[in-house]
N, C-alpha and C positions, 0 to 999 in steps of 0.2 A: 308426515315424513318429511325429511330434508334430504334433498338430493343433490349430488355434486357429479356433473358430467365433464370429463377431462378429455379435451378434442386436440389433435396435433395436425390434422389434414381436413380439407374440405369434406372428404368421404366421412370422417368420424363425426363432423357436425351433422352431415346427413343422417348417420345412424342414430346419433343423440336425439335430433328432432323427431325421429320416427318413434322412438322408444317413449319419449316424454309425450308427444302428441297423443299416441295410443295407450299410455299407462300401461306398458307391458309388465312391470314389475309389481306394482300394487295398485289397486284402485285409488283413484284421487279423491282427497278429501279437501275441505275448506282450509284446513291447517297446513297443508302441504307447502312447501318453498323448494324451489329448484334453482340451482346455480350452474352455470356454464363457464368453464375455463378454456379458452382458445389460446393455443401456443402460436406466436407469430409465425406466418407463411406469406408468400405472396398474395397480395389482395386482402389479407385478413383484417386489416383496418376497416374496409369497407363492409365486408360480411359481418363483422362485430356491429358496427353501427346499425346495419339493417336488422340484426337480430334484436338489438335494443328497442327499435321502433316497433317491433311486433309484439312485444310485451309478453314474450312466451315464458321467459326465465325472469325470476326476480332479482337476480345478479349476474352480471356479464363480466368477465375479466379477460382482458387481452395480455398476456406475458410473453417474455423471452425465456426460453428454456436453454440451459446450458447443455451443449452438446459435447460431451467428452469423448465420444466415440472417434471423432476425427483428430484428436490429438495424437501427435508424433512422440512426444515425450512421455514415455511409460512410467517413469518414477512421479511426474508431476500429475499424471492422469490417476496413479493408484492412490497418491496421498489426497488428493482433492476429492475422489470418491468416498476415502475412507471418513475425510473431515465432514463430508455432506451427510454421510450416514449417521454419525455419532453427534453432529451439531446440525441438526436438520433445519433449524430456524434459519441458519445462514443463508441457505441455497432458496428458501421460500421468501425470505426477505428481498434477496436479489431478483428473483422471478416477478414478484409482485409489486417491486419497487415502493416497499413499506417498510417503516421502521419498527413495526409490530406486526406480527402475524397471528395474533390472539384470535382474530376473526376466522381463522381456520381450524381453531383447537376446539375438539369435542362439539363441532358444528352439525355433522352430517351423519345420517342414519344409513344412506346409501351412497356408494362411490361407483361410478361407471367409467370405464377407460377402455381403450382398444389393447392397451399392453401396458406392463409395468415399467414406466420411466422413471427416472429419479425423483421427478416431481411428484408423481402418484404415489410413489413409495413413501415418502416424506409426508404427504398429506394423510396417507394410511396410519402413519406412526403416531399422529396425533389426533387420529380418529379410530383407535384400535377396535372399538365394538362395532363400527360401521360395516354393513354387508358390502362385499366386494364383488362387482359383475364385470364381465367382459363383454364388450359388444364387437361386432365384426369389424375387421380391419382389411376388408377385401379378401383377395384370394389366399393371403398368409394364414389366414383364421381356418382355413379349410383341411390343413394337414399339419402333422407333429403335434407337439404340445406348445401352443404358442404362449401359454401363461408363463413358461420358463425359458423359451427361446432366446429372448434377447438379453438375459442377464446371466452372467457367470456364476458357477457354483459358490465361489468365494464371496462374491457379492450377496447371494442369497443367504449364506451363513452369517455374513456381518450383520445384515438386516435382522435376522433372526435373533442375534446376540443382542442387538440395540433394543428390540421389543421384548427383551426379557423372556426369550424362548417362545413367543408367540409368532406364528409365521402369518404375516399380513399380506402374503403373496397369494394365498389360496382363494381363487375365486369360487362364488357360491353357484354360479352357472356361466355359460357362454351363449349370448344371443346372436343367431346368424339368420340371413335371408333365406338360405336353403337348406334347411336341417337335413334333408335325405341325402344330399350330396356330401355333406360335411364328413370328413375323415380325421377330425382333430381327436388326439389321443388324451385330451385333458381329462383330468379325474374329477369331472362335475358335469352336471346336466347340461345338454345342449338343446337350446329351446328355439323354436321358430318364431321369428319376427314376423308382424303385420306386413302384407303387401301395402304398396303405396296408394292411398285412396286419392280421389279427386280433389277433395278437400285439402289433403296434406300437400298435395303437389302444388296447389295455388300458393300456399305459404312457402313451401320449398323454392319455388320460382322466384318468388319476391326476394327471400333472403340471399339467394345466389345470383340476384341481378340478372336472371336470363331475360334476354330482349322479347319484345312482342313478335319480332320477325326474326325466325330461326332459319338456318339453311335448310333447304327443301329435301336434300338428300334423295333425290329422284334416282340417281345413278344406281346401278345394280350392284357395283362391287365398292365396298368401303376398305381402303388400304390404311390399317392403323400401324404407323410407322415405329420403328425403334431408333436407337441412337446410333449412327454410323460412326463411332469413335475409333474404328480401326480399319487398316486397308482391306482386310478380309472382309468386314462387314460392309464396306463400301462396295466391295465387288458383288456380293450376295444380293444388296439393295438395288444396286444397277441392273442385275439380271432380272430381278422382279419388274423393274421398270421397263425394261426391254421387251419382256414378253407380254406385259399389259398394254403398252403402247402399240404393240403390233396388231392388236384387235380395235375395238372401237374405244379411245382413249376417253371419249365424253361418257362412257359407261362407268367410268372409276371416278370416285372422289377420295382424296387422300386426307386424313386427319393426321396432323403432325404431332409426333412426341413433344412435350413441353421443352425437352433439351436438345431436340433436333436441330442442327444449325445448317446442314448440307441440303439446303432447298432445292439446289440445282437438279437433284434426283428425280425431282417431281413436278417440274416445269411443264410437262406434256399433260397433266391432268387438272381437273377441278380441284381446288385446295380449299380446306376448311382449317384456317388458323385463328378462329374467333375466340379460342378458349372458353366456349360454353361448357358448361358441366356436362359431361358425357353421360353419366348416370341419370340426369333429369332430360337430356336430349332425347334419350331412347324412349321416352313416354310420347313422344311426338313423331316417331319415325314407325312406319311399317317393316320393322327390323327383320322380321321372319323371311321377308321376300329377298332379303340381301345376303351377298357372300362377303365374309368378313376375311381379310387376309392379314395375318400376324406372324411374329416370331413366336411369341408367347406371351402378349400383352395380357394383364388382368382385365382389361377394359371388355375382351370378348366374351367373358364369363358373366359380365353384368346383365346382359339381356335376359339370360335363364335364371340367374340368382335373383334379379329384382322385379321381373316382369312375366317369368315363365315362359318367355318368348324364345324361339329356336331358329335363329339364322344359320345359314350354311357357314361353316368356318374352316379355312385353310390354315392349319398350324405349320410354320415354315422352319421351327427350331432345328431340324435334321438338315437343313440347307444353309444354316450359318455356323460359324466357328463359335461356339459357346463353351467356355471353359469352366462350366459351374459343376459338373459331375453330378453330386447328390441332388443338386437343385433341379437339374434336368430329370432326374428320376422321380422326384417328387412332382414334378410339372406332369410327366407322362401319366402318372397314377390319377392325378386329377383330371387330365384330359379324357383318360378312359372312363373315369367315374362321370364325367359330363356326358360323354357318348351314350353311356347306358340309361342315363337320365332323359335322354332325347326320345321323343315318339317315333323319329326316324333318324337312327343312330349313324346311318350312311351319309348323313349331311355334315358330319365332322369327319375330317380328313387330314391325315399327316404324311405329306408326300416325302419320299426318301430320295428321289432325283428329280431334276428339274424338268424331265420329260414328263414325269407323272404331274407335276405342278401344273404344267401347261395343259396337260390332257383335261384336268380337273376343271380349269378355267373355260376351257372350250365347251365341255359338256354342260356345264353351269348356264352360260350364255346361250347355247341352244336350247336348253330346257326353258329359259325364260321366253326366248323368242317363240318357242311353240305355245307357251301359255299365253301369251299376247294374242297370237293367232286364233288361239281357241274362244278367247273372250271377246273378239271382233266379229 
């Protein structure tokens, strides 16, 4: 079998590594060949080089993906997308910086991606007989039909015409880390991925450049911040900081959102801004003993999804002005599903007022104090 894994984020690479390492689609044979395509992101160059040194994949490509979603000129966007659909090699030549893309034509039996980007769609166009699989994309894979969500109906119709009536967007299956929680309405089997073994984590730590010495995370509370890009969000963030600092501030560690610039809110607390991969860091932390505070970060789902660990979680989206409507409704459904999957559902709480938030923090710290006394 000839495999192609298409990755646009570090998390996608982690999922691709897990699938390939554990041969989740088909048993491996001596004739198997695997290619990984990595779309450029921050630090992608270093990760790509480390993947090459591990010799896990036969071919490794680092490309730049044209992102038309941010274009303001609707006419230019429309005609560019149309051109890319019907003259697919143009886009692939640009992405792979190659005068010919024959090395991508009829090369693959299996194509794996997190979603249907233009690049994936074009590679599918030249490998129509390949089986198409979706791998987990984090929280977004757990609700709705993620196989269609990112592409308009018009684009999907154009793509079908380009492929002479064949729908290259239909995945054969979706692979996720927690099948029992997944609420995806995709019209395909949802398959459980293997948990991370010790041998797999050794390789993953090397590829993602995890240091030998990691933050200890001895603190009882981990605050996973969001981006404070409005006055209203700044006000709510300051309220959390005030409440937490009124207790024992050394019991709190802040993990900054990658795009959060207002560090002044967190100056009273221990700070982790080392950018170590959270999903791997969790394997080294006794996370079930912690309280995670978040507006609605996908990171708080990772403990359960990846390691079946169950930390206390305070979801604060009701305390923040979030103009997302249906997205909040989807998040609430997932939070409820996560709660039901817990052995102790009461460990997940969504306060509706700041008083409820403060009371939960107090009870949690008291509980940890009592547990410490009992153990001594």
